[in-house]
C-alpha positions as CSV (number, residue, x, y, z in Angstrom):
1,M,75.7,378.5,85.2
2,L,77.8,375.8,86.0
3,T,81.3,375.1,85.1
4,L,82.7,371.9,84.9
5,S,86.5,371.4,85.2
6,F,88.2,369.3,82.8
7,S,91.7,369.0,84.1
8,A,93.4,366.0,83.0
9,N,93.3,363.4,85.6
10,A,90.9,365.1,88.1
11,E,87.5,363.7,89.2
12,L,85.0,365.7,87.0
13,K,82.2,367.3,89.0
14,I,79.3,365.7,87.1
15,M,75.8,365.1,87.9
16,K,75.2,361.8,89.3
17,A,71.7,359.9,89.7
18,K,70.2,358.7,92.6
19,S,69.1,354.7,92.8
20,L,64.8,354.3,93.4
21,D,63.6,350.9,94.0
22,I,60.7,350.1,92.0
23,Q,58.8,349.2,94.9
24,K,58.9,352.6,96.9
25,I,56.6,353.9,93.9
26,T,54.3,350.7,93.3
27,G,52.3,348.1,95.0
28,N,51.1,347.8,98.5
29,N,54.1,349.1,100.2
30,I,54.8,353.0,98.7
31,D,57.4,354.3,100.3
32,T,55.8,357.5,102.1
33,A,58.9,359.8,100.8
34,Y,57.5,358.9,97.2
35,L,53.4,359.7,97.8
36,D,53.3,362.7,95.7
37,F,55.6,360.9,92.9
38,A,54.5,362.0,89.8
39,I,55.9,360.1,87.0
40,S,54.2,362.3,84.2
41,E,57.0,365.2,85.4
42,Y,59.9,363.1,84.3
43,L,61.4,362.5,81.0
44,I,62.4,358.5,80.7
45,S,65.2,356.8,78.5
46,E,67.1,353.6,78.7
47,K,69.8,352.9,81.2
48,L,72.6,352.2,79.1
49,D,75.3,349.9,79.6
50,G,78.5,352.0,78.8
51,I,81.0,354.1,79.5
52,R,80.4,357.6,81.2
53,A,82.5,360.0,78.9
54,Y,82.3,363.7,78.2
55,W,82.9,365.9,75.6
56,N,84.7,369.2,76.3
57,G,84.5,370.5,73.0
58,N,88.2,368.9,72.2
59,E,88.5,365.6,73.3
60,L,86.7,363.0,75.5
61,I,87.1,362.5,79.0
62,T,86.2,359.5,81.6
63,R,84.2,360.5,84.8
64,S,87.6,360.3,86.6
65,G,89.4,362.7,84.5
66,N,91.3,360.7,81.8
67,K,91.4,360.9,78.4
68,I,90.1,358.6,76.1
69,H,92.1,357.7,73.2
70,A,89.2,357.7,70.3
71,P,90.4,358.0,66.9
72,D,90.4,361.7,65.5
73,W,87.6,360.4,62.6
74,F,85.3,359.7,65.6
75,T,85.3,363.1,67.1
76,A,86.0,365.0,63.6
77,H,82.5,366.3,63.7
78,F,81.3,366.8,67.2
79,P,80.5,370.3,68.4
80,T,82.4,373.0,70.0
81,T,79.6,372.8,72.5
82,P,80.2,370.2,76.1
83,L,78.5,367.3,75.8
84,D,77.8,364.5,78.6
85,G,77.0,361.1,77.5
86,E,78.3,357.2,77.3
87,L,79.8,355.1,75.0
88,W,78.3,352.1,73.8
89,I,78.0,349.8,71.6
90,E,74.7,347.6,72.1
91,R,73.2,345.7,75.1
92,G,75.3,343.0,76.6
93,K,78.6,344.2,75.3
94,F,80.0,345.7,77.9
95,Q,83.5,343.9,78.2
96,L,84.2,344.6,74.4
97,L,83.4,348.0,75.0
98,T,85.7,348.4,78.0
99,Q,88.7,346.9,76.1
100,I,88.0,349.0,72.9
101,V,87.6,352.4,74.9
102,M,90.6,352.0,77.8
103,D,93.1,351.2,75.0
104,K,95.3,354.0,74.6
105,T,96.4,352.9,71.2
106,P,93.0,353.0,69.5
107,D,91.7,349.9,67.4
108,E,90.2,352.0,64.2
109,D,88.3,349.2,62.9
110,A,86.9,348.4,66.7
111,W,86.0,351.6,67.2
112,R,83.8,351.8,64.1
113,S,81.3,349.5,66.2
114,V,80.9,352.3,69.4
115,K,78.4,355.1,69.6
116,Y,78.6,358.4,71.7
117,M,74.8,358.5,72.9
118,V,74.2,361.9,74.7
119,F,71.8,362.7,77.1
120,D,72.8,366.2,78.6
121,L,74.2,369.4,77.9
122,P,76.2,369.8,80.8
123,L,77.0,374.2,80.8
124,S,73.5,374.8,79.8
125,P,71.4,376.8,82.7
126,L,68.2,375.6,81.1
127,P,65.9,373.1,82.9
128,F,66.2,369.5,81.6
129,E,63.4,369.8,79.1
130,Q,64.8,372.6,77.5
131,R,68.5,371.3,77.4
132,Y,67.3,367.9,75.8
133,Q,65.4,369.8,73.2
134,N,68.5,371.9,72.4
135,L,70.6,368.7,72.6
136,Q,68.5,367.4,69.6
137,Q,68.6,370.0,67.4
138,L,72.7,370.4,67.8
139,I,72.8,367.1,67.2
140,S,70.4,366.8,64.2
141,A,72.4,369.9,62.4
142,I,75.5,367.7,62.3
143,S,73.4,364.6,61.5
144,T,74.7,364.2,58.1
145,Q,78.7,364.7,58.9
146,N,78.8,362.3,61.8
147,D,77.8,358.5,62.0
148,Y,78.6,358.0,65.8
149,L,77.1,361.1,67.7
150,F,73.5,360.5,69.0
151,A,70.8,362.0,71.4
152,I,69.6,358.9,73.8
153,E,65.8,359.1,73.4
154,Q,63.8,360.4,76.0
155,K,60.0,359.6,76.4
156,S,57.2,360.8,78.7
157,V,55.2,358.3,80.6
158,D,51.4,358.9,82.2
159,D,51.1,355.7,84.2
160,L,53.5,353.7,86.5
161,T,52.0,350.3,85.1
162,I,53.6,351.2,81.8
163,L,57.1,352.5,83.7
164,T,56.8,348.9,85.3
165,Q,56.5,347.0,81.9
166,W,58.6,349.0,80.3
167,L,61.2,348.0,82.7
168,D,60.5,344.4,82.5
169,I,60.8,344.7,78.6
170,V,64.8,346.7,78.9
171,V,65.5,343.9,81.7
172,N,64.3,340.9,80.0
173,N,66.3,341.8,76.9
174,H,69.6,342.2,78.7
175,G,69.1,345.7,79.5
176,E,70.0,347.7,82.7
177,G,66.8,349.6,83.6
178,L,65.6,353.2,83.1
179,M,66.5,356.4,83.9
180,L,64.4,359.4,85.1
181,Q,65.2,363.1,85.0
182,H,62.8,365.6,86.0
183,R,61.6,368.1,83.3
184,D,62.6,370.8,85.7
185,N,66.0,369.3,86.6
186,Q,69.2,371.5,86.6
187,Y,72.5,370.3,85.8
188,V,74.1,370.1,89.3
189,A,77.0,368.6,90.5
190,G,76.6,365.4,92.6
191,R,73.8,363.5,93.1
192,T,70.5,364.8,92.9
193,N,67.0,363.2,93.4
194,Q,65.5,364.8,90.6
195,L,68.0,362.4,88.4
196,L,66.6,358.6,89.3
197,K,68.2,355.4,88.0
198,L,65.6,352.5,87.9
199,K,66.7,348.6,88.1
200,Q,65.2,345.4,89.3
201,H,68.2,344.7,91.3
202,Q,70.9,346.9,93.0
203,D,74.8,346.9,92.7
204,A,77.8,347.0,94.6
205,E,81.3,346.2,94.2
206,A,83.8,343.8,96.1
207,I,87.2,342.1,96.0
208,V,87.8,338.7,95.2
209,I,89.5,337.0,98.4
210,G,89.7,333.5,97.8
211,Y,87.9,330.6,95.9
212,E,85.4,327.5,96.7
213,E,85.5,324.4,94.5
214,G,82.7,323.9,92.6
215,N,80.8,320.4,92.9
216,G,79.2,318.0,90.0
217,K,79.7,319.7,86.4
218,Y,82.1,322.6,87.9
219,Q,84.2,319.8,90.4
220,G,87.8,320.5,89.8
221,Q,86.6,324.4,88.7
222,M,85.7,327.7,90.5
223,G,82.3,327.2,92.1
224,A,82.2,330.4,93.9
225,V,84.4,333.0,94.9
226,W,84.9,335.0,98.2
227,V,84.8,338.6,98.5
228,K,85.1,341.6,101.0
229,T,83.2,344.5,100.7
230,A,84.4,348.1,101.8
231,S,82.7,347.7,105.1
232,N,84.5,344.4,105.5
233,E,81.4,342.0,105.1
234,T,82.6,338.8,103.9
235,F,80.4,336.4,101.8
236,K,80.5,334.2,98.8
237,I,79.0,334.7,95.0
238,G,78.5,331.7,93.1
239,S,76.3,332.8,90.2
240,G,76.5,334.8,87.3
241,F,79.5,332.9,85.8
242,T,80.2,331.9,82.6
243,D,81.5,328.3,82.0
244,Q,85.1,330.2,81.0
245,Q,85.1,332.2,84.0
246,R,85.0,329.2,86.3
247,K,87.8,327.6,84.6
248,S,89.8,330.8,85.1
249,P,88.2,333.4,87.5
250,P,89.1,336.9,88.1
251,A,92.4,337.2,90.2
252,I,92.6,337.8,94.1
253,G,92.3,341.5,94.5
254,T,90.7,341.7,91.5
255,T,87.1,344.3,91.8
256,I,84.4,342.9,90.8
257,Q,81.1,344.2,90.3
258,Y,77.8,342.2,91.8
259,R,74.1,342.2,91.7
260,F,71.8,341.6,94.7
261,N,68.1,342.0,95.6
262,G,68.4,343.6,99.3
263,Y,69.6,342.3,102.8
264,T,69.6,339.2,105.0
265,D,69.3,339.8,108.6
266,R,73.1,339.9,109.1
267,G,73.6,342.6,106.3
268,I,74.8,340.2,103.8
269,P,73.8,341.1,100.3
270,R,71.0,338.7,99.5
271,F,71.0,336.8,96.1
272,A,74.5,338.1,95.1
273,R,75.6,337.2,91.6
274,F,78.3,337.9,89.5
275,S,78.1,341.1,87.1
276,R,81.9,341.5,85.5
277,I,85.2,342.8,86.4
278,R,86.2,346.3,87.1
279,L,89.0,346.9,85.1
280,S,89.5,350.5,85.9
281,P,87.4,353.3,87.8
282,D,86.0,354.4,85.1
283,S,84.8,350.9,83.6
């Protein structure tokens, strides 16, 4: 059985997903590493744009080991069994969620819009399919007492075409992507190729180091930000910003998350566009 550490301010030893490019398992250029990929061996759920949170039987903790200051009533009827999941509101509400969850003085009214969407039982030694069945039973048993605790729906798919269509629907409706977990997967610390996240784009982070003035309707405002990656690559990002963000752009030194589609010949992210500001390592 895996034992997780829940010491305050210590990063948790949790299971993490590996990224999977949809092109590697479909189309005419299938990656040879995925020639034997069998979609029927996985259970699939939507990848929620939330904040990862761990219930240790007593309190909610971020992936960095920091306490989440949820109202007492929010967790009053949670089980004593440890849970792994995400705090979530709905698609497109990540920034609002971050403001609510990261506040050390909980806003009682705001927290009523938050749900804890659970996807795993981290201390169970069973394979994932059985863990999920047990998770459903556990949450169902207390469903009449709690309005904030839910098991993320898992589905099975037998055809990669259906998987691709599902991914398109989620992304076109402002969702993040899909999560694929092998039915036999054990809960292990670190990244595993039996837990995959499937998106139509790649994500990365960079630090804002400067600005470029806009043209036309954005003259006198920010047109693009110059950023530097952890590998010291510098480039500019000019899309993905709202009009308000162009009037008041992320401050120099701010860490931002951006989306992109592969790399240029120079190793620069292709079609980079702003996604969000990283307020903390847990956001």
